[in-house]
C-alpha positions as CSV (number, residue, x, y, z in Angstrom):
1,M,106.3,78.2,93.6
2,P,103.1,77.3,95.4
3,R,99.9,76.6,93.5
4,V,98.1,79.7,94.8
5,E,101.0,82.0,93.7
6,K,100.9,80.4,90.2
7,K,97.3,81.3,89.9
8,V,98.0,84.8,91.1
9,W,100.8,85.2,88.5
10,A,98.5,83.7,85.8
11,Y,95.6,86.0,86.6
12,G,97.7,89.1,86.9
13,T,99.6,88.4,83.7
14,F,96.4,87.7,81.8
15,I,94.9,91.0,82.9
16,A,98.0,92.9,82.1
17,L,98.3,91.3,78.7
18,L,94.7,92.1,78.1
19,G,95.4,95.7,78.8
20,I,98.3,95.7,76.4
21,L,96.1,94.2,73.8
22,V,93.4,96.8,74.3
23,I,96.0,99.6,73.9
24,L,97.4,98.0,70.7
25,M,93.9,97.7,69.3
26,T,93.2,101.3,70.2
27,I,96.3,102.4,68.3
28,L,95.3,100.4,65.2
29,F,91.8,101.8,65.4
30,E,93.1,105.3,65.7
31,E,95.4,104.9,62.7
32,A,92.7,103.2,60.5
33,Y,90.0,105.9,61.0
34,K,92.0,109.2,60.8
35,P,90.8,111.9,61.0
36,L,88.7,111.1,64.1
37,S,85.4,112.7,64.9
38,H,84.7,113.8,68.5
39,G,82.9,110.6,69.3
40,K,85.7,108.5,68.0
41,E,88.3,110.5,69.9
42,I,86.3,109.9,73.1
43,A,86.1,106.2,72.3
44,V,89.9,106.0,71.6
45,S,90.7,107.9,74.8
46,L,88.3,105.7,76.8
47,L,89.9,102.5,75.4
48,D,93.4,103.8,76.0
49,H,92.6,104.5,79.7
50,L,90.8,101.1,80.0
51,G,94.0,99.4,78.7
52,I,96.1,101.3,81.2
53,A,93.7,100.3,84.0
54,F,93.9,96.6,83.1
55,I,97.7,96.8,83.1
56,S,97.6,98.5,86.5
57,I,95.1,96.0,88.0
58,G,97.2,93.1,86.8
59,I,100.4,94.4,88.3
60,I,98.8,95.5,91.6
61,G,96.9,92.1,91.8
62,I,100.2,90.2,91.5
63,I,101.9,92.4,94.1
64,V,99.1,92.3,96.7
65,D,98.2,88.6,96.4
66,L,101.7,87.3,96.8
67,N,102.1,85.4,100.0
68,D,104.3,87.9,101.9
69,W,101.8,90.7,101.3
70,R,98.9,88.5,102.2
71,K,100.5,87.7,105.5
72,Y,101.3,91.3,106.1
73,F,97.7,92.5,105.5
74,Q,96.3,89.6,107.6
75,Q,98.5,90.6,110.5
76,R,97.6,94.3,110.2
77,I,93.9,93.4,110.1
78,A,94.2,91.1,113.2
79,D,96.1,93.8,115.1
80,T,93.5,96.5,114.2
81,T,90.6,94.2,115.1
82,L,92.2,93.2,118.4
83,A,92.9,96.8,119.4
84,R,89.4,97.9,118.6
85,Y,87.7,95.1,120.6
86,T,90.1,95.6,123.5
87,R,89.1,99.2,123.7
88,V,85.4,98.3,123.5
89,I,85.7,95.7,126.3
90,I,87.7,98.1,128.5
91,S,85.2,100.9,127.9
92,T,82.3,98.5,128.7
93,V,84.0,97.4,132.0
94,D,84.9,101.0,133.0
95,H,81.3,102.1,132.5
96,G,79.8,99.2,134.5
97,S,77.6,98.0,131.7
98,W,78.1,94.4,132.8
99,G,76.5,95.1,136.2
100,V,79.9,95.1,137.9
101,R,81.6,98.3,138.6
102,Y,85.4,98.2,138.5
103,H,87.0,100.4,141.1
104,G,90.6,99.5,140.5
105,P,92.9,97.4,142.6
106,A,91.8,96.7,146.1
């Protein structure tokens, strides 16, 4: 496994485990302070969603940063950029903005 992919796995795993830790701490907090007031219920809900977000970010980070996906996105961006600039250049030539009017094949 290349060095970059090891860092990606380490980062994603750390973030996902942090999310699991937040969820577990939320469960402990919820059990320790029953019954919960409205403010504590909001805090528990917020922490629960934050934990889920960390887990999601960790997993998605691993998936997107893997080498195959990185190559895929680089190719898509290159294709999109090339297509846009090609259209701009053709439009510029067709409208004669360069001082030379294109009249088609002679």
